[in-house]
N, C-alpha and C positions, 0 to 999 in steps of 0.2 A: 890346545887345551882339551879334555876328555871329557866327553856326557856323562861319565861317572861321576866328574867333580859337582853334578846337579842332581846328585838323588838325594833322598830323603823318604823315610818313614813318617807315615801318617798313620792315626790309629782311624779306623774304621768309623768311630762318632765322631769325627772331625768333618767328616763328608757332609756338605750343607743338600739336603733333597728337595725343601721348598726354604722359599725366602722367607725372612720375618718379614713380620707385618708391624707397623706402617716397614714402608721401604728404607727411610732414611735412618731408621733406629739400629740396622746393620753398623757394625762395630766396626771403627777406623782408627787404625796402626798410622801413626803419623810419623814422618824420618826426616829430621834433618840431617843432611851427606855433610856438609861443611861440619857440626860439630860432634855426628852419632847421637844426638839427643832424642829418645824416643817419647813420643806418647801415648798414651789408648784414651779415645775417645767414642764418638758415634757420630756417621754422617750428617745426622740433623747438625751437630757444631761444626762443617767443615767451614763454615763461614768465618770462624774465631781463626783459622789457620790460612785464611789469604788477605793478600793485601787488599787497597781498594784500586789498583788499576791494575790488577791482575787482568789475564785473558783467557778465558777456558774456553775450551774448543771439545765437540761433542761429536761422537758419529751418528747420524741423524737415519745409516740404514733400516731397513725393516727386515725382521724375520718373517719366512715366508713359511707356511705348513709344507717343507720340503718332505714329509716322510711319508712314504707310498707303501699300501702293499696290494699286490698283485697275485697272478697267476702266469705260467707260462706252462702251458698243457694242465693238466691237472695239480702239479704240483705249485706252491705257494711261496712267494719270491717278497722280499720287502727291498723298497730300493731308498735312496737318499739322492733327491737331487743337490750338485754341490757347486753348477754355473750353469748357464746358458753358453752355445756354443756357434752359435749362427753362421758365423764365417768362416767354419771352418768344412763344411759343405756350401754344397751348389745352393743358393737362393730360392728353388725352384726344386721341388722335388717329388717323386709320385710316393702313394701310400695307399693303404686299400683301404678306403671306402668302408664303413662301420655297414652301414646298410645292406650295398647294392653287393659287397665282396670285390669291387674294381678298384682299379689304380684310379685316384685321382689326381692332378694336381694341384700344390698345397705351397704354400708359403713355409719354407721349412721350421720348425718349432724342436733346436737339437737341442738336447741336453747333455752335457755332462755329467757320471753319475756314479754311484759306489750301490754294491748289490750283495746280499746276503740272500742265499749262499750264491756267488760268485760265477760258481763252478757250473750253475744249471743256463746262463746265459753265453751266445753264440752269435754271431754274427747273422743276422738273419730273423733270431729268433722274434716273436707277437708277445708282449705282456699285454694279458687284460687285465684292468685296473676297475672298469665298471661296464655299464651297456654305451656308455656314451666315452670312456678313455679309453684308449691304444695306444703303444710304443713299439717300434721296430727296434732291433737293436741295430747301430749301423756299425759299431767301432769297437771292437776289444781290443784293451792292450794294459798289458800291466794290472791286470786287476780294476782300471778305470774303464768305463763304457759311455759309449755315445750313444744316445736313443733318441727318436725322432718322434713325436707325440703326433696324431692323426688330427687333433684339432691345436687354435692357436689365439693368439689374443684374447679377447675377454670370453669367449668360449671354455679356454684351457682352464685360465685363472678360474673363473667359476666349479669348475669341477676338482681344482687342486683346491681352491676353500672347503670346500666341501668334505671330499676325502681322505686328502693331508693331515698329519699330524704337524705338530711341532719338533724342530728336530733336539728332544733333548740329548747330552751328553749321557753316553752308555751309561757312565756307572751311578747316574742318577735313576735310571727305570733299575740297572742290576740291583742298588740298596732297597729300594720300593718293593722289588719282587713282582712288577711288572713288566709288562710288554710294550703294553700303552699309553701316551701320555694321558692326563687329567686335565676337565675341562678349563680349569682354575692355569692351567701353563698358556693357554692364547695368553692371556694377560700377562702373567706371570713373568712371561719369558721375552719380554717385549719392552722397552724403553718406551718412557711416556710421552716422549718425542720424536718416536719413531715415524718416519715419513717415506721412504723409497724403499718400495718391497728389492729384495735380493740377498739377503744374508741367509746363512743355512745353521748359523749360529747368532748366538746374541753377543751382539759387542757388552759385554757384564756388568763391564764399569759403571757403565751408564744406568744399569739396574736398579742403585741404590738414589735416584735423583727422583723428588717428587714437585708438583709444581710449587708448595710452600718451600720448597729448600730452593727452586730456580729463582723465586721471588726474593727470599734471603741474600743469594747469593748477587743479583741485581740491587738489592736494597745497600749491599755493601759497596756499589760501587765499580762492579766488576762487570768487564765484557766479556760477549759471549759468540761464538759462532758454531756453527755445524756445517763438516766437512761429511764425505759418504764414502765406505768402504764395504765393498760388498762382503761379508765373512763368509770364506770359505776352505777347501783345502788346504791355501797357504798357512791358516791360521792355527788348524786343529791337527793337522798331518803330523804324526810322530816322527823324529829323528831317528833313524835307523842306523845312524853312521857312529862310531865309538868318536872321531874325530871331529868334531864341531865343525869344522872348517868344510868338511866335506859336507855337508846337508845343502840340499837344493831350495827352495822355497817354490812352491805353484804358483802362481799368479794368481792376482785377485783385481775387482775393478775397483776402480775409483773416482772421486770427484774432486777437488777443492776449485769454485768460484774465484774470478779477476775480484770480486768486491770481497772478499774473505780475503785472497790472497793482500790484497792493499792494505785491507785494514789490521792485518797479521804483521806486514812489513813494517807499515808506521808505529804500532806496538813496541815492538822490536828496536826501532831507530830509537823510541822516547826509554828503553831502558828496563821496559815492564814484561814480567814473566809471562810466558807461556807456558800454559797449564794444558797438558792433552788429557783429555779424560778417556783413557784404555791404551791398550797398547795399537789399536786399529788407528789411532787419530795421531798416535807417535808417528806410525808408519808412512802414514799420507805424507804429515809436514816433513819427515824427513826426506821423503822422495820423491818432496816436489822443490827443495831447497837446493841452492846452488851459493858456493860460500856464502852462505847464512842469509840468502833472500828467497823469498821463497816466488815461484814463477807459477799462474792458475794454469792446471793441469786436468784431463780427463782422459783416461784410460786404464792400463795393467800394471800392475807393481809388485815384482818377489821382492822386494827390499828384503834382506836377512839381517838381522841386528843380534851381535852375540857379543861377547867381551872382549873389547878392542876397538869396537866401532866410537868414534869420535861424534859427540851429538851437536849438533849446528844450531837448532832452532829450538827444540824444546827445551824447558829451564826445569818444571816439574811433570809429573803425571797421578793419576790414579790409577789405579788396576786393583784388580781381585788377588787371591794368593792362589797361584795356579800348580799344575799338576807335576811331579818329577821328570826333568831331563826333557822339557817341553820348549819351543823355539820361543812360547811366551816366558818363561821364566828366563832365558837366556837373555830374553832383550831386558828385562828389568835387571838382570844381573850384569848389563851393560852401563846401564845406567847410575845404579849404586853398584858399589864391590860382591861380587858373587857370593864372598865368604859373609860380607854384612847382610845380606839379603838372606842366607838361610839361616844367620843366627835370629835373623826376626823373625824368619818360620817358627824356630823353633819357640821362642817367647812365645809366638802366638798359640802354639799348640797347648804352651802349658798354660796358658790364659784362656781357653776354652775358644778362641776363635774359628768359627764356620768355615771352611775352604771351598773352593772350585765357583763355578756359575752362579749356584745361587747363596755363596758365599759370605763372608765380609771383604775388606778392603784396604788398601795402604795409598797413603797420602806421601809421594816422594818428592822433596826438594832440594 
């Protein structure tokens, strides 16, 4: 199957650069795979499409302000944190102390990052972000760098919260004609139930949920649970091979607790629908199942779901409208016929749906 089969044209005006307010007033395209029926609605009406015993699974990973601006000498550089990689270097490593200029032993705080422009970075380069935060380039390979920061733990996160920006997709900043995020993005680009910091892109399907909508879902009689998948390169890295089978996903950290696994297995045994909120929740559930039974896990997943994949646990999903030729679009096309998905996308474009991270969404069962 060819990547070009999953391409489509999108008018510039269809790209959302801010979310609607309130969040649950976003449009919702509800699709039934068996009947082919499509209903156009809004997220605040989601409970009308749910059954009273549905089990909704959310990703509670929290987006960190992962976009940093620093200097290598006199040259400016932009860094995007993608994932920590402590285990890949020695747990104890030396770094140049800012105040004394001497090497000091510290627990390594090493991150895998992307850089722009990357050609300015070489192993050994020192990046200065402010008077408190420095980083040394430890490794450079295929456009991905490992950098070690001079501080860690609470001190590190204090500086990141202070100087970091929300890692908005480049197309949002481009359409805004801005280089930096806006203050409102700290709230807008975060789900209301975000809990565990670690994502460098939002699990966007969850952005539509409000406290009021969550109450309505529970009042409907639905059960809810939370997994964690820290969104990183695996989710947003472009596919660069025309043959979709040749693509390899970067691994991302995830966790499924024993309590939730037990609850979900019980629901599945009872014949209840498992509804994944977002492609990240889908990937956690499908990563943790064997023969349709979940096992609690914590670790890394590089599961790549594309047309031909047989879903063994997920019965429905809520997801946004994704970029052409992306792994996210392929996952949705594996759940519902790729041809049907693209037809639904064309219908959404004609009906002025808003696309991508801050856009509208779909409910597919």
